[in-house]
Residue frames relative to the residue before (quaternion, step in Angstrom):
aa qw qx qy qz dx dy dz
X 1.0000 0.0000 0.0000 0.0000 0.00 0.00 0.00
X 0.6100 0.5625 -0.3532 0.4322 3.53 1.14 -0.77
X 0.6034 0.5323 -0.3664 0.4673 3.66 0.99 -0.74
X 0.6458 0.5094 -0.3553 0.4441 3.71 0.80 -0.88
X 0.7015 0.4766 -0.3009 0.4361 3.62 0.75 -0.94
X 0.6228 0.5030 -0.3321 0.4988 3.64 1.07 -0.73
X 0.6727 0.4780 -0.3399 0.4510 3.63 0.87 -0.82
X 0.6430 0.5339 -0.3157 0.4493 3.56 1.01 -0.75
X 0.6597 0.4999 -0.2924 0.4789 3.56 1.03 -0.86
X 0.6727 0.5047 -0.2960 0.4530 3.55 0.98 -0.82
X 0.6163 0.5094 -0.3232 0.5062 3.58 1.14 -0.76
X 0.6585 0.5134 -0.3381 0.4341 3.61 0.87 -0.76
X 0.6396 0.5292 -0.2936 0.4740 3.59 1.07 -0.91
X 0.6689 0.4726 -0.3150 0.4796 3.63 0.95 -0.89
X 0.6148 0.5524 -0.3364 0.4515 3.60 1.04 -0.74
X 0.6455 0.5116 -0.3031 0.4794 3.55 1.02 -0.86
X 0.6544 0.5009 -0.3214 0.4664 3.64 0.95 -0.87
X 0.6597 0.5054 -0.3192 0.4554 3.62 0.87 -0.94
X 0.6677 0.4970 -0.3194 0.4529 3.57 0.88 -0.85
X 0.6252 0.5620 -0.3172 0.4389 3.55 1.09 -0.83
X 0.7406 0.3362 -0.2210 0.5382 3.57 0.95 -0.77
X 0.4268 -0.7268 0.4515 0.2927 3.63 1.22 0.27
X 0.3347 0.7152 -0.5182 0.3286 3.61 0.81 1.09
X 0.5580 -0.5798 0.4447 0.3933 3.59 -1.09 0.36
X 0.6088 -0.5853 0.4126 0.3415 3.55 -1.17 0.79
X 0.3328 -0.7617 0.5077 0.2267 3.64 -0.77 0.87
X 0.6602 0.4697 -0.3062 0.4998 3.54 0.91 0.71
X 0.6170 -0.5249 0.3661 0.4580 3.68 -1.05 0.46
X 0.3866 -0.7510 0.4931 0.2084 3.63 -0.86 1.03
X 0.7347 0.4062 -0.2301 0.4922 3.57 1.19 -0.35
X 0.6395 -0.5275 0.3962 0.3947 3.53 -1.25 0.37
X 0.6275 0.5408 -0.3651 0.4249 3.61 1.02 -0.61
X 0.6255 0.5222 -0.3510 0.4614 3.54 1.10 -0.54
X 0.6207 0.5336 -0.3133 0.4814 3.54 1.04 -0.83
X 0.6421 0.5233 -0.2898 0.4795 3.59 1.02 -0.87
X 0.6106 0.5371 -0.3449 0.4687 3.58 1.07 -0.75
X 0.6935 0.4803 -0.3061 0.4412 3.54 0.82 -0.95
X 0.6133 0.5081 -0.3435 0.4977 3.63 1.05 -0.68
X 0.6768 0.4959 -0.3314 0.4316 3.63 0.86 -0.65
X 0.5863 0.5406 -0.3534 0.4890 3.58 1.28 -0.56
X 0.6628 0.5094 -0.3045 0.4566 3.51 0.92 -0.88
X 0.6932 0.4437 -0.3240 0.4666 3.58 0.83 -0.84
X 0.6323 0.5485 -0.3539 0.4173 3.58 0.97 -0.69
X 0.6016 0.5287 -0.3248 0.5031 3.57 1.18 -0.80
X 0.6829 0.5029 -0.2923 0.4418 3.62 0.83 -0.88
X 0.6763 0.5022 -0.2752 0.4633 3.53 0.96 -0.89
X 0.6288 0.5437 -0.3013 0.4671 3.53 1.19 -0.79
X 0.6162 0.5250 -0.3358 0.4817 3.51 1.12 -0.73
X 0.6815 0.4644 -0.2963 0.4818 3.62 1.00 -0.71
X 0.7578 0.3923 -0.2151 0.4750 3.63 0.80 -0.96
X 0.5383 0.6646 -0.3879 0.3437 3.68 1.08 -0.63
X 0.6906 0.4337 -0.3489 0.4618 3.67 0.64 -0.62
X 0.6639 0.4995 -0.3258 0.4513 3.67 1.12 -0.36
X 0.5041 0.7044 -0.4093 0.2868 3.60 1.16 -0.32
X 0.6540 0.4995 -0.3321 0.4609 3.55 0.95 -0.70
X 0.6184 0.5110 -0.3424 0.4891 3.64 1.05 -0.40
X 0.6659 0.5281 -0.2947 0.4369 3.55 0.96 -0.90
X 0.7840 0.3203 -0.1381 0.5136 3.58 0.94 -1.00
X 0.2050 0.7792 -0.5506 0.2184 3.68 1.09 0.72
């Protein structure tokens, strides 16, 4: 949980800096982009769980 809070705080500070310099946001501006990032993370986690089983499945 500590990592999540630190990441959120860091992102907030970076967002403030980018807004202060009137730069485009360095993240997906739409919910679909955020959903895509979550999907990438979940796919990575699932592959870590399923990956070791693949050689047995495709014997």
